[in-house]
C-alpha positions as CSV (number, residue, x, y, z in Angstrom):
1,M,141.4,149.2,121.3
2,E,143.3,147.9,124.3
3,E,141.2,150.0,126.6
4,A,138.0,148.9,124.9
5,L,138.9,145.3,125.3
6,Q,139.5,145.9,129.0
7,D,136.1,147.5,129.3
8,M,134.5,144.5,127.5
9,E,136.3,142.1,129.9
10,K,135.0,144.1,132.9
11,A,131.5,143.9,131.4
12,L,131.8,140.1,131.0
13,S,133.0,139.8,134.6
14,L,129.7,141.4,135.7
15,T,127.4,138.9,133.9
16,S,125.4,136.2,135.7
17,I,127.6,133.6,134.1
18,S,130.6,135.1,135.8
19,K,128.8,135.1,139.2
20,A,127.9,131.4,138.6
21,W,131.6,130.7,137.9
22,T,132.6,132.3,141.2
23,K,130.1,130.1,143.0
24,L,131.5,127.0,141.1
25,Q,135.0,128.0,142.2
26,Q,133.9,128.2,145.9
27,L,132.2,124.8,145.7
28,S,134.9,122.9,143.8
29,G,138.1,124.7,144.7
30,N,138.8,125.4,141.0
31,K,141.3,128.3,140.7
32,E,140.9,128.7,136.9
33,S,140.2,132.3,136.0
34,F,137.0,133.4,134.4
35,Q,139.0,135.2,131.7
36,N,140.5,131.8,130.7
37,L,136.9,130.5,130.1
38,V,136.1,133.5,128.0
39,N,139.3,133.0,125.9
40,Q,138.3,129.4,125.3
41,A,134.8,130.4,124.2
42,V,136.3,133.0,121.9
43,V,138.5,130.4,120.2
44,E,135.5,128.0,119.8
45,I,133.3,130.6,118.2
46,K,133.1,129.7,114.5
47,P,131.6,132.6,112.4
48,A,129.0,131.4,110.0
49,P,130.0,131.6,106.4
50,P,128.6,134.6,104.5
51,R,125.2,134.0,103.0
52,K,124.8,134.5,99.2
53,M,121.8,136.3,97.7
54,Q,119.2,133.7,96.8
55,E,118.7,133.3,93.0
56,M,115.0,132.9,92.3
57,G,115.2,131.3,88.8
58,V,112.3,131.0,86.4
59,V,108.9,132.0,87.9
60,Q,105.5,130.9,86.9
61,E,102.6,133.3,86.7
62,D,99.3,132.1,88.1
63,K,95.9,133.4,89.2
64,Q,96.6,133.3,92.9
65,Y,100.1,134.7,93.5
66,T,100.7,137.0,90.5
67,P,98.0,139.5,91.4
68,L,99.4,139.6,95.0
69,F,103.0,139.9,94.0
70,S,102.4,142.6,91.4
71,K,101.1,144.9,94.1
72,L,104.4,144.7,96.1
73,K,107.5,146.8,95.8
74,W,110.4,144.3,95.9
75,F,113.7,144.7,97.8
76,N,116.6,142.4,96.8
77,H,114.8,141.6,93.5
78,P,113.8,143.6,90.4
79,G,110.2,142.3,90.8
80,L,108.5,139.0,91.2
81,T,105.4,138.0,89.3
82,G,105.0,134.5,90.6
83,L,106.6,131.6,92.5
84,P,109.7,129.8,91.3
85,V,108.9,126.8,89.0
86,G,109.5,123.3,90.4
87,K,110.5,124.4,93.9
88,T,109.1,124.2,97.4
89,V,108.6,127.9,98.3
90,F,108.4,129.2,101.9
91,I,106.6,132.5,102.1
92,S,107.5,134.2,105.4
93,F,105.6,137.2,106.7
94,W,107.3,140.1,108.4
95,R,105.6,142.8,110.4
96,G,108.6,145.1,110.6
97,H,111.6,145.4,112.8
98,N,110.2,147.9,115.3
99,N,107.0,146.2,116.4
100,I,106.2,145.5,120.0
101,L,106.6,141.8,119.7
102,G,110.3,142.3,118.9
103,E,110.5,140.5,115.6
104,T,114.0,140.8,114.1
105,A,115.3,140.8,110.5
106,P,112.9,139.3,107.9
107,G,113.3,135.6,107.4
108,R,115.5,135.1,110.4
109,A,113.0,132.7,112.2
110,L,112.5,131.0,108.9
111,D,116.3,130.5,108.6
112,A,116.4,128.8,112.0
113,V,113.6,126.4,111.1
114,L,115.1,125.6,107.6
115,K,118.5,125.0,109.3
116,K,116.9,122.7,111.9
117,H,115.3,120.6,109.1
118,E,118.5,120.7,107.0
119,L,116.7,122.7,104.3
120,L,118.7,126.0,104.5
121,D,120.0,126.8,101.0
122,H,118.7,123.5,99.7
123,P,118.6,123.5,95.9
124,G,114.9,122.5,95.9
125,V,113.8,125.2,98.4
126,K,113.3,128.9,97.8
127,A,112.0,131.6,100.2
128,V,110.2,134.9,99.8
129,V,109.4,137.4,102.6
130,L,106.2,139.5,102.4
131,G,105.9,142.6,104.6
132,L,102.6,143.4,106.3
133,N,102.8,147.1,107.1
134,P,101.9,149.3,104.1
135,S,102.6,152.5,106.1
136,A,106.2,151.7,106.9
137,E,107.9,151.5,103.5
138,K,110.7,153.9,104.3
139,Q,111.4,152.3,107.7
140,M,111.5,148.9,106.1
141,R,113.8,149.9,103.3
142,D,116.2,151.7,105.7
143,Y,116.3,148.7,108.0
144,L,116.8,146.2,105.1
145,S,119.7,148.4,103.8
146,G,121.6,148.0,107.0
147,P,123.7,145.0,108.3
148,E,121.1,144.0,110.9
149,G,118.3,143.8,108.4
150,W,120.2,142.0,105.6
151,T,118.5,139.0,104.2
152,P,119.3,136.8,101.2
153,Y,115.6,136.6,100.2
154,P,113.4,138.9,98.1
155,V,111.3,141.1,100.4
156,G,108.0,142.3,99.1
157,I,107.0,145.7,100.7
158,P,103.2,146.2,100.5
159,S,101.5,149.2,99.1
160,D,98.0,148.2,100.4
161,R,96.4,145.7,102.7
162,S,96.6,142.8,100.1
163,V,99.1,140.8,102.2
164,I,97.1,141.2,105.3
165,E,94.0,140.0,103.5
166,F,96.1,137.0,102.3
167,C,97.0,136.2,105.9
168,D,93.3,136.5,106.9
169,L,92.4,134.1,104.1
170,L,94.9,131.6,105.4
171,K,93.7,132.2,109.0
172,L,97.2,133.1,110.1
173,D,97.0,134.7,113.6
174,S,100.4,133.7,115.1
175,F,103.7,135.2,114.1
176,P,106.3,134.6,112.8
177,A,104.1,132.8,110.3
178,A,104.8,131.1,107.0
179,V,103.1,129.4,104.1
180,V,104.7,126.5,102.2
181,V,103.8,126.0,98.5
182,R,104.9,123.4,96.0
183,D,104.0,123.5,92.4
184,G,101.2,125.9,93.2
185,T,99.8,123.5,95.9
186,L,99.5,124.9,99.4
187,L,101.2,122.3,101.6
188,W,100.9,124.0,105.0
189,A,100.4,127.4,106.7
190,G,101.0,128.4,110.3
191,E,103.5,129.6,113.0
192,I,106.8,128.7,111.4
193,K,108.4,127.3,114.6
194,K,105.6,124.7,114.7
195,M,106.1,123.5,111.2
196,P,105.6,119.7,111.2
197,E,108.3,117.3,110.0
198,W,106.2,116.0,107.1
199,V,106.4,119.4,105.4
200,A,110.2,119.2,105.4
201,E,110.0,115.6,104.1
202,T,107.8,116.8,101.3
203,A,110.2,119.6,100.4
204,R,113.1,117.1,100.2
205,L,111.3,114.9,97.6
206,D,112.7,115.0,94.1
207,S,109.2,114.8,92.6
208,F,105.7,115.8,93.8
209,D,102.5,114.0,93.1
210,K,99.6,116.4,93.7
211,N,97.0,113.6,93.8
212,R,98.9,111.5,96.3
213,F,99.5,114.6,98.5
214,A,95.8,115.4,98.4
215,E,95.0,111.9,99.7
216,E,97.6,112.0,102.4
217,D,96.5,115.6,103.4
218,A,92.9,114.4,103.7
219,K,94.0,111.6,106.0
220,R,96.0,114.0,108.1
221,K,93.2,116.4,108.5
222,A,90.7,113.6,109.3
223,R,93.0,112.2,111.9
224,Q,93.5,115.7,113.4
225,Q,89.8,116.3,113.6
226,A,89.5,112.9,115.4
227,M,92.2,113.9,117.9
228,Y,90.6,117.3,118.5
229,A,87.3,115.5,119.2
230,V,89.1,113.4,121.9
231,I,90.8,116.5,123.3
232,K,87.4,118.3,123.5
233,K,85.8,115.4,125.2
234,S,88.7,115.2,127.7
235,F,88.3,118.8,128.6
236,E,84.6,118.3,129.3
237,L,85.3,115.3,131.5
238,R,87.9,117.2,133.5
239,R,85.6,120.1,133.9
240,E,82.9,117.8,135.2
241,K,85.5,116.2,137.5
242,K,85.0,112.8,136.0
243,F,88.7,111.9,136.3
244,D,88.3,108.1,136.0
245,E,86.5,108.5,132.7
246,Y,89.1,111.1,131.6
247,Q,92.0,108.8,132.3
248,K,90.2,105.9,130.5
249,L,89.6,108.1,127.4
250,I,93.3,109.2,127.2
251,E,94.6,105.6,127.6
252,E,92.2,104.3,125.0
253,N,93.6,106.8,122.5
254,A,97.2,106.7,123.5
255,G,98.3,104.5,120.7
256,Q,96.3,106.2,118.0
257,F,97.8,109.6,118.6
258,S,101.2,108.6,119.9
259,D,103.0,110.6,117.3
260,N,101.5,113.9,118.5
261,G,103.7,115.7,121.1
262,W,100.8,117.3,123.0
263,F,98.8,114.1,123.2
264,A,101.9,112.0,124.2
265,S,102.5,114.5,127.0
266,T,98.9,114.2,128.2
267,V,99.2,110.4,128.2
268,A,102.5,110.8,130.2
269,E,100.7,113.0,132.8
270,V,98.0,110.4,133.3
271,R,100.5,107.7,133.8
272,A,102.8,109.9,135.9
273,E,99.8,110.6,138.2
274,K,99.5,107.0,138.9
275,A,103.2,106.8,139.7
276,W,102.8,109.9,142.0
277,K,100.1,108.1,144.0
278,E,102.5,105.2,144.4
279,K,105.3,107.7,145.4
280,N,107.4,106.3,142.6
281,Y,109.1,109.6,141.6
282,R,111.8,108.0,139.5
283,K,109.2,106.3,137.4
284,M,107.5,109.7,136.9
285,V,110.6,111.3,135.7
286,D,111.3,108.3,133.3
287,I,107.8,108.7,131.8
288,F,108.4,112.4,131.0
289,D,112.0,111.8,129.8
290,H,110.7,109.3,127.3
291,V,108.4,111.9,125.8
292,L,111.4,114.3,125.5
293,E,113.4,111.6,123.8
294,R,110.7,111.0,121.3
295,F,110.1,114.7,120.5
296,P,113.5,116.3,120.3
297,R,112.4,119.3,118.2
298,E,109.4,120.5,120.2
299,D,110.7,123.3,122.5
300,S,107.3,124.3,123.8
301,L,106.7,120.7,124.9
302,A,110.2,120.6,126.5
303,S,109.5,123.9,128.3
304,Y,106.2,122.5,129.6
305,I,107.7,119.3,130.8
306,L,110.6,121.1,132.4
307,K,108.1,123.0,134.6
308,I,106.6,119.7,135.6
309,L,110.0,118.1,136.4
310,N,110.8,121.1,138.6
311,G,107.3,121.1,140.2
312,S,108.2,119.2,143.3
313,E,111.3,118.4,145.4
314,E,110.6,114.7,145.1
315,M,110.8,114.8,141.3
316,R,113.8,117.1,141.3
317,K,115.9,114.4,143.0
318,Y,115.7,112.3,139.9
319,S,115.2,114.8,137.1
320,Y,118.7,116.0,136.5
321,K,119.2,114.1,133.2
322,A,115.6,114.7,131.9
323,A,115.8,118.4,132.8
324,R,119.1,118.8,131.0
325,R,117.5,117.1,128.0
326,A,114.6,119.5,128.1
327,L,116.9,122.6,128.2
328,Q,119.0,121.3,125.4
329,I,115.9,120.8,123.2
330,M,114.9,124.4,124.1
331,R,118.3,125.7,123.1
332,D,118.5,123.6,119.9
333,S,114.9,124.6,118.8
334,N,115.4,128.3,119.5
335,T,114.0,130.4,116.6
336,R,114.3,133.7,118.4
337,D,117.6,134.6,116.8
338,D,118.7,135.4,120.4
339,G,122.0,134.1,121.7
340,G,121.1,135.4,125.1
341,Y,118.3,132.8,125.3
342,N,120.7,130.0,124.3
343,A,123.2,131.2,126.9
344,A,120.5,131.3,129.6
345,C,119.6,127.6,128.8
346,Y,123.3,126.6,129.4
347,E,123.5,128.7,132.5
348,V,120.6,126.9,134.0
349,M,122.2,123.6,133.1
350,M,125.4,124.9,134.8
351,N,123.6,125.6,138.0
352,M,121.9,122.2,137.9
353,A,125.3,120.6,137.5
354,M,126.6,122.4,140.5
355,E,123.7,121.2,142.6
356,K,124.6,117.6,141.6
357,K,128.3,118.3,142.3
358,D,129.0,117.5,138.7
359,Y,131.7,120.2,138.5
360,A,133.3,119.1,135.3
361,Q,130.0,119.3,133.5
362,A,129.3,122.7,135.1
363,R,132.5,124.0,133.6
364,K,131.5,122.7,130.1
365,D,128.1,124.4,130.5
366,A,129.8,127.7,131.4
367,V,131.9,127.6,128.2
368,N,128.8,126.7,126.2
369,A,126.9,129.6,127.7
370,L,129.7,132.1,127.0
371,R,130.0,130.8,123.4
372,E,126.4,131.7,122.9
373,L,126.4,135.1,124.7
374,P,126.2,138.0,122.2
375,L,128.6,140.1,124.4
376,V,131.3,137.4,123.9
377,H,130.7,137.5,120.1
378,Q,131.3,141.2,120.2
379,Y,134.4,140.7,122.3
380,A,135.7,138.1,119.8
381,V,135.3,140.5,116.9
382,M,137.2,143.2,118.8
383,K,140.0,140.8,119.7
384,K,140.3,139.8,116.0
385,K,140.5,143.4,115.0
386,S,143.2,144.1,117.6
387,G,145.3,141.3,116.3
388,G,144.7,139.1,119.3
389,G,144.0,141.7,122.0
390,K,147.5,142.2,123.4
391,K,147.5,144.0,126.8
């Protein structure tokens, strides 16, 4: 064990975070050892409490879900014939652990989204996972039986193409995807990481009025169609190089669609372009930072704006705070179940802090990066098994 720990420490010393720490030492004169940072990260790692198997409760048979569920072979459950009564049910779709897109354990992305919206293990929320690959039953069961594939949710393993046909009916073409149902009413369907906040708000409600929901949903769809019409028109104007008309169209609709991240960022670009012509680069950064502040859960938007902020040296001079905010949003909204992605976000923040000579912040970023790194988590487990890792 002692030798294994030494090998792990050597591996950690070869990571890009270690190299960044060496650079920080050279810039700041800090003599603190990298191993000391690793030890601090190990102490700060708080293992998540063990998840319990979800109890489904009473289910209600219906014409839509019972025929589908009856065709599935259930793992983690003796067999479901319908959705739980009186609950908001998240149906997550799983294409298998070994597909080329690198999806991990079933329901993992769903877990991340439920946690973000404070719905994980909520008493009014249940989840079901439906497999999509009818030819991989053995591989699915073998994977689900292992520690990496463990999930608290019932997993339906398909025996035919019925689940795929269900996805086609819902027009699901982006994965990991999910469907949200309450009292037999379809609330929303789409890519799980893009689930809107109103879905979570509906799931938190103690009671559910189907008629009221139908009215609100009709208004949302009508508004969405109106926004898409504006977007389509804006694309046409840009293609025709009618930039003055394009800017006028965006500004005229800025207030109406201000709660949409994409449209808000488009408005920001139009206004930032004016600031660019005035060479007011600080104003440009402030415009984009305001969008990030308003949409703290949209990592795709944060990633897009981060590219804009780093698009020119003039903006980079003022974008330290805004770029850090964007990276933090990307880290906090990560649904990839990949600590390496989180660590990379903090490492970029660390390098940015060094550029600004904010060495105290750079040290904090280094510890944060190590705390996220999967290799450090493995090292922490080994140290615990060794009784503290005495050398």
